[in-house]
PDB file with SEQRES, HELIX, SHEET and CRYST1 records, atoms N, CA, C and O in Angstrom:
SEQRES   1 A   42  MET SER VAL SER ILE GLY ASN ILE LEU ILE THR VAL VAL          
SEQRES   2 A   42  VAL PHE ILE ASP PHE VAL VAL LYS SER LEU PHE HIS ARG          
SEQRES   3 A   42  PHE TYR VAL MET VAL TYR ALA ILE LYS GLN LEU LEU VAL          
SEQRES   4 A   42  LYS ARG ARG                                                  
HELIX    1 AA1 ILE A    5  ARG A   41  1                                  37    
CRYST1    1.000    1.000    1.000  90.00  90.00  90.00 P 1           1          
ATOM      1  N   MET A   1     128.073  26.716 126.121  1.00  0.00           N  
ATOM      2  CA  MET A   1     127.928  27.725 125.056  1.00  0.00           C  
ATOM      3  C   MET A   1     128.778  28.943 125.379  1.00  0.00           C  
ATOM      4  O   MET A   1     128.719  29.496 126.477  1.00  0.00           O  
ATOM      5  N   SER A   2     129.560  29.338 124.404  1.00  0.00           N  
ATOM      6  CA  SER A   2     130.447  30.484 124.630  1.00  0.00           C  
ATOM      7  C   SER A   2     129.693  31.811 124.514  1.00  0.00           C  
ATOM      8  O   SER A   2     130.120  32.819 125.077  1.00  0.00           O  
ATOM      9  N   VAL A   3     128.560  31.813 123.777  1.00  0.00           N  
ATOM     10  CA  VAL A   3     127.790  33.047 123.606  1.00  0.00           C  
ATOM     11  C   VAL A   3     126.866  33.211 124.803  1.00  0.00           C  
ATOM     12  O   VAL A   3     125.985  32.386 125.047  1.00  0.00           O  
ATOM     13  N   SER A   4     127.085  34.300 125.549  1.00  0.00           N  
ATOM     14  CA  SER A   4     126.262  34.525 126.734  1.00  0.00           C  
ATOM     15  C   SER A   4     124.989  35.285 126.379  1.00  0.00           C  
ATOM     16  O   SER A   4     124.883  35.891 125.313  1.00  0.00           O  
ATOM     17  N   ILE A   5     124.026  35.237 127.297  1.00  0.00           N  
ATOM     18  CA  ILE A   5     122.757  35.941 127.066  1.00  0.00           C  
ATOM     19  C   ILE A   5     123.010  37.450 126.962  1.00  0.00           C  
ATOM     20  O   ILE A   5     122.345  38.147 126.196  1.00  0.00           O  
ATOM     21  N   GLY A   6     123.973  37.941 127.736  1.00  0.00           N  
ATOM     22  CA  GLY A   6     124.296  39.373 127.691  1.00  0.00           C  
ATOM     23  C   GLY A   6     124.733  39.796 126.300  1.00  0.00           C  
ATOM     24  O   GLY A   6     124.313  40.842 125.805  1.00  0.00           O  
ATOM     25  N   ASN A   7     125.580  38.984 125.664  1.00  0.00           N  
ATOM     26  CA  ASN A   7     126.038  39.313 124.310  1.00  0.00           C  
ATOM     27  C   ASN A   7     124.872  39.344 123.336  1.00  0.00           C  
ATOM     28  O   ASN A   7     124.799  40.219 122.473  1.00  0.00           O  
ATOM     29  N   ILE A   8     123.951  38.379 123.475  1.00  0.00           N  
ATOM     30  CA  ILE A   8     122.788  38.329 122.584  1.00  0.00           C  
ATOM     31  C   ILE A   8     121.931  39.569 122.788  1.00  0.00           C  
ATOM     32  O   ILE A   8     121.471  40.180 121.823  1.00  0.00           O  
ATOM     33  N   LEU A   9     121.715  39.944 124.061  1.00  0.00           N  
ATOM     34  CA  LEU A   9     120.893  41.131 124.358  1.00  0.00           C  
ATOM     35  C   LEU A   9     121.520  42.380 123.758  1.00  0.00           C  
ATOM     36  O   LEU A   9     120.825  43.202 123.160  1.00  0.00           O  
ATOM     37  N   ILE A  10     122.843  42.526 123.916  1.00  0.00           N  
ATOM     38  CA  ILE A  10     123.537  43.704 123.366  1.00  0.00           C  
ATOM     39  C   ILE A  10     123.385  43.736 121.852  1.00  0.00           C  
ATOM     40  O   ILE A  10     123.118  44.788 121.272  1.00  0.00           O  
ATOM     41  N   THR A  11     123.555  42.579 121.210  1.00  0.00           N  
ATOM     42  CA  THR A  11     123.421  42.513 119.746  1.00  0.00           C  
ATOM     43  C   THR A  11     122.023  42.906 119.307  1.00  0.00           C  
ATOM     44  O   THR A  11     121.856  43.657 118.346  1.00  0.00           O  
ATOM     45  N   VAL A  12     121.009  42.394 120.016  1.00  0.00           N  
ATOM     46  CA  VAL A  12     119.618  42.704 119.664  1.00  0.00           C  
ATOM     47  C   VAL A  12     119.335  44.190 119.857  1.00  0.00           C  
ATOM     48  O   VAL A  12     118.707  44.822 119.008  1.00  0.00           O  
ATOM     49  N   VAL A  13     119.797  44.744 120.970  1.00  0.00           N  
ATOM     50  CA  VAL A  13     119.567  46.170 121.251  1.00  0.00           C  
ATOM     51  C   VAL A  13     120.237  47.042 120.189  1.00  0.00           C  
ATOM     52  O   VAL A  13     119.639  47.998 119.696  1.00  0.00           O  
ATOM     53  N   VAL A  14     121.478  46.707 119.842  1.00  0.00           N  
ATOM     54  CA  VAL A  14     122.193  47.483 118.824  1.00  0.00           C  
ATOM     55  C   VAL A  14     121.473  47.386 117.480  1.00  0.00           C  
ATOM     56  O   VAL A  14     121.342  48.378 116.763  1.00  0.00           O  
ATOM     57  N   PHE A  15     121.005  46.171 117.145  1.00  0.00           N  
ATOM     58  CA  PHE A  15     120.310  45.971 115.868  1.00  0.00           C  
ATOM     59  C   PHE A  15     119.013  46.770 115.830  1.00  0.00           C  
ATOM     60  O   PHE A  15     118.721  47.436 114.837  1.00  0.00           O  
ATOM     61  N   ILE A  16     118.236  46.708 116.909  1.00  0.00           N  
ATOM     62  CA  ILE A  16     116.969  47.454 116.972  1.00  0.00           C  
ATOM     63  C   ILE A  16     117.250  48.951 116.893  1.00  0.00           C  
ATOM     64  O   ILE A  16     116.545  49.685 116.201  1.00  0.00           O  
ATOM     65  N   ASP A  17     118.284  49.399 117.605  1.00  0.00           N  
ATOM     66  CA  ASP A  17     118.646  50.826 117.587  1.00  0.00           C  
ATOM     67  C   ASP A  17     118.992  51.248 116.165  1.00  0.00           C  
ATOM     68  O   ASP A  17     118.581  52.319 115.718  1.00  0.00           O  
ATOM     69  N   PHE A  18     119.745  50.412 115.453  1.00  0.00           N  
ATOM     70  CA  PHE A  18     120.130  50.722 114.074  1.00  0.00           C  
ATOM     71  C   PHE A  18     118.905  50.801 113.166  1.00  0.00           C  
ATOM     72  O   PHE A  18     118.788  51.715 112.349  1.00  0.00           O  
ATOM     73  N   VAL A  19     117.994  49.837 113.312  1.00  0.00           N  
ATOM     74  CA  VAL A  19     116.784  49.803 112.475  1.00  0.00           C  
ATOM     75  C   VAL A  19     115.915  51.024 112.746  1.00  0.00           C  
ATOM     76  O   VAL A  19     115.427  51.667 111.816  1.00  0.00           O  
ATOM     77  N   VAL A  20     115.723  51.339 114.027  1.00  0.00           N  
ATOM     78  CA  VAL A  20     114.880  52.489 114.394  1.00  0.00           C  
ATOM     79  C   VAL A  20     115.487  53.779 113.852  1.00  0.00           C  
ATOM     80  O   VAL A  20     114.771  54.629 113.322  1.00  0.00           O  
ATOM     81  N   LYS A  21     116.803  53.926 113.982  1.00  0.00           N  
ATOM     82  CA  LYS A  21     117.456  55.143 113.500  1.00  0.00           C  
ATOM     83  C   LYS A  21     117.335  55.267 111.982  1.00  0.00           C  
ATOM     84  O   LYS A  21     117.081  56.359 111.473  1.00  0.00           O  
ATOM     85  N   SER A  22     117.511  54.170 111.257  1.00  0.00           N  
ATOM     86  CA  SER A  22     117.419  54.231 109.795  1.00  0.00           C  
ATOM     87  C   SER A  22     115.991  54.544 109.366  1.00  0.00           C  
ATOM     88  O   SER A  22     115.778  55.310 108.425  1.00  0.00           O  
ATOM     89  N   LEU A  23     115.000  53.949 110.058  1.00  0.00           N  
ATOM     90  CA  LEU A  23     113.602  54.235 109.723  1.00  0.00           C  
ATOM     91  C   LEU A  23     113.277  55.693 110.032  1.00  0.00           C  
ATOM     92  O   LEU A  23     112.618  56.369 109.243  1.00  0.00           O  
ATOM     93  N   PHE A  24     113.745  56.174 111.186  1.00  0.00           N  
ATOM     94  CA  PHE A  24     113.488  57.563 111.573  1.00  0.00           C  
ATOM     95  C   PHE A  24     114.134  58.516 110.578  1.00  0.00           C  
ATOM     96  O   PHE A  24     113.554  59.544 110.227  1.00  0.00           O  
ATOM     97  N   HIS A  25     115.347  58.172 110.122  1.00  0.00           N  
ATOM     98  CA  HIS A  25     116.048  59.010 109.149  1.00  0.00           C  
ATOM     99  C   HIS A  25     115.270  59.063 107.835  1.00  0.00           C  
ATOM    100  O   HIS A  25     115.140  60.131 107.238  1.00  0.00           O  
ATOM    101  N   ARG A  26     114.757  57.931 107.384  1.00  0.00           N  
ATOM    102  CA  ARG A  26     113.968  57.906 106.141  1.00  0.00           C  
ATOM    103  C   ARG A  26     112.712  58.753 106.297  1.00  0.00           C  
ATOM    104  O   ARG A  26     112.346  59.518 105.404  1.00  0.00           O  
ATOM    105  N   PHE A  27     112.057  58.604 107.450  1.00  0.00           N  
ATOM    106  CA  PHE A  27     110.827  59.355 107.714  1.00  0.00           C  
ATOM    107  C   PHE A  27     111.125  60.852 107.713  1.00  0.00           C  
ATOM    108  O   PHE A  27     110.372  61.643 107.146  1.00  0.00           O  
ATOM    109  N   TYR A  28     112.240  61.235 108.360  1.00  0.00           N  
ATOM    110  CA  TYR A  28     112.625  62.647 108.427  1.00  0.00           C  
ATOM    111  C   TYR A  28     112.910  63.193 107.028  1.00  0.00           C  
ATOM    112  O   TYR A  28     112.490  64.302 106.697  1.00  0.00           O  
ATOM    113  N   VAL A  29     113.615  62.426 106.215  1.00  0.00           N  
ATOM    114  CA  VAL A  29     113.925  62.862 104.845  1.00  0.00           C  
ATOM    115  C   VAL A  29     112.636  63.016 104.040  1.00  0.00           C  
ATOM    116  O   VAL A  29     112.493  63.958 103.260  1.00  0.00           O  
ATOM    117  N   MET A  30     111.697  62.082 104.233  1.00  0.00           N  
ATOM    118  CA  MET A  30     110.421  62.141 103.505  1.00  0.00           C  
ATOM    119  C   MET A  30     109.646  63.391 103.894  1.00  0.00           C  
ATOM    120  O   MET A  30     109.136  64.105 103.030  1.00  0.00           O  
ATOM    121  N   VAL A  31     109.556  63.656 105.200  1.00  0.00           N  
ATOM    122  CA  VAL A  31     108.839  64.844 105.680  1.00  0.00           C  
ATOM    123  C   VAL A  31     109.505  66.110 105.147  1.00  0.00           C  
ATOM    124  O   VAL A  31     108.826  67.050 104.734  1.00  0.00           O  
ATOM    125  N   TYR A  32     110.842  66.130 105.157  1.00  0.00           N  
ATOM    126  CA  TYR A  32     111.575  67.294 104.657  1.00  0.00           C  
ATOM    127  C   TYR A  32     111.286  67.510 103.171  1.00  0.00           C  
ATOM    128  O   TYR A  32     111.091  68.644 102.734  1.00  0.00           O  
ATOM    129  N   ALA A  33     111.260  66.432 102.399  1.00  0.00           N  
ATOM    130  CA  ALA A  33     110.987  66.540 100.961  1.00  0.00           C  
ATOM    131  C   ALA A  33     109.575  67.054 100.720  1.00  0.00           C  
ATOM    132  O   ALA A  33     109.356  67.886  99.839  1.00  0.00           O  
ATOM    133  N   ILE A  34     108.614  66.563 101.501  1.00  0.00           N  
ATOM    134  CA  ILE A  34     107.223  67.026 101.342  1.00  0.00           C  
ATOM    135  C   ILE A  34     107.125  68.505 101.688  1.00  0.00           C  
ATOM    136  O   ILE A  34     106.429  69.258 101.008  1.00  0.00           O  
ATOM    137  N   LYS A  35     107.821  68.923 102.744  1.00  0.00           N  
ATOM    138  CA  LYS A  35     107.812  70.345 103.120  1.00  0.00           C  
ATOM    139  C   LYS A  35     108.387  71.192 101.992  1.00  0.00           C  
ATOM    140  O   LYS A  35     107.851  72.253 101.672  1.00  0.00           O  
ATOM    141  N   GLN A  36     109.473  70.726 101.395  1.00  0.00           N  
ATOM    142  CA  GLN A  36     110.091  71.469 100.293  1.00  0.00           C  
ATOM    143  C   GLN A  36     109.121  71.596  99.122  1.00  0.00           C  
ATOM    144  O   GLN A  36     109.037  72.655  98.499  1.00  0.00           O  
ATOM    145  N   LEU A  37     108.389  70.524  98.821  1.00  0.00           N  
ATOM    146  CA  LEU A  37     107.417  70.554  97.717  1.00  0.00           C  
ATOM    147  C   LEU A  37     106.310  71.554  98.028  1.00  0.00           C  
ATOM    148  O   LEU A  37     105.896  72.319  97.157  1.00  0.00           O  
ATOM    149  N   LEU A  38     105.833  71.546  99.266  1.00  0.00           N  
ATOM    150  CA  LEU A  38     104.755  72.471  99.641  1.00  0.00           C  
ATOM    151  C   LEU A  38     105.246  73.920  99.542  1.00  0.00           C  
ATOM    152  O   LEU A  38     104.512  74.805  99.101  1.00  0.00           O  
ATOM    153  N   VAL A  39     106.490  74.146  99.954  1.00  0.00           N  
ATOM    154  CA  VAL A  39     107.044  75.508  99.888  1.00  0.00           C  
ATOM    155  C   VAL A  39     107.187  75.941  98.430  1.00  0.00           C  
ATOM    156  O   VAL A  39     106.903  77.092  98.095  1.00  0.00           O  
ATOM    157  N   LYS A  40     107.619  75.039  97.573  1.00  0.00           N  
ATOM    158  CA  LYS A  40     107.805  75.392  96.155  1.00  0.00           C  
ATOM    159  C   LYS A  40     106.466  75.706  95.483  1.00  0.00           C  
ATOM    160  O   LYS A  40     106.398  76.558  94.597  1.00  0.00           O  
ATOM    161  N   ARG A  41     105.399  75.013  95.907  1.00  0.00           N  
ATOM    162  CA  ARG A  41     104.089  75.255  95.287  1.00  0.00           C  
ATOM    163  C   ARG A  41     103.596  76.666  95.586  1.00  0.00           C  
ATOM    164  O   ARG A  41     102.963  77.299  94.740  1.00  0.00           O  
ATOM    165  N   ARG A  42     103.885  77.157  96.789  1.00  0.00           N  
ATOM    166  CA  ARG A  42     103.448  78.507  97.143  1.00  0.00           C  
ATOM    167  C   ARG A  42     104.252  79.493  96.353  1.00  0.00           C  
ATOM    168  O   ARG A  42     104.054  80.700  96.489  1.00  0.00           O  
TER     169      ARG A  42                                                      
END                                                                             
């Protein structure tokens, strides 16, 4: 097999890092939007 375990591990780590960052970014945007709404209500 030409694909080594190291390559698979790197791919998995990069993929997980990408997913976590995108989820964190969405969460941050959501929190920011809620804060803006709360500020506007006051």
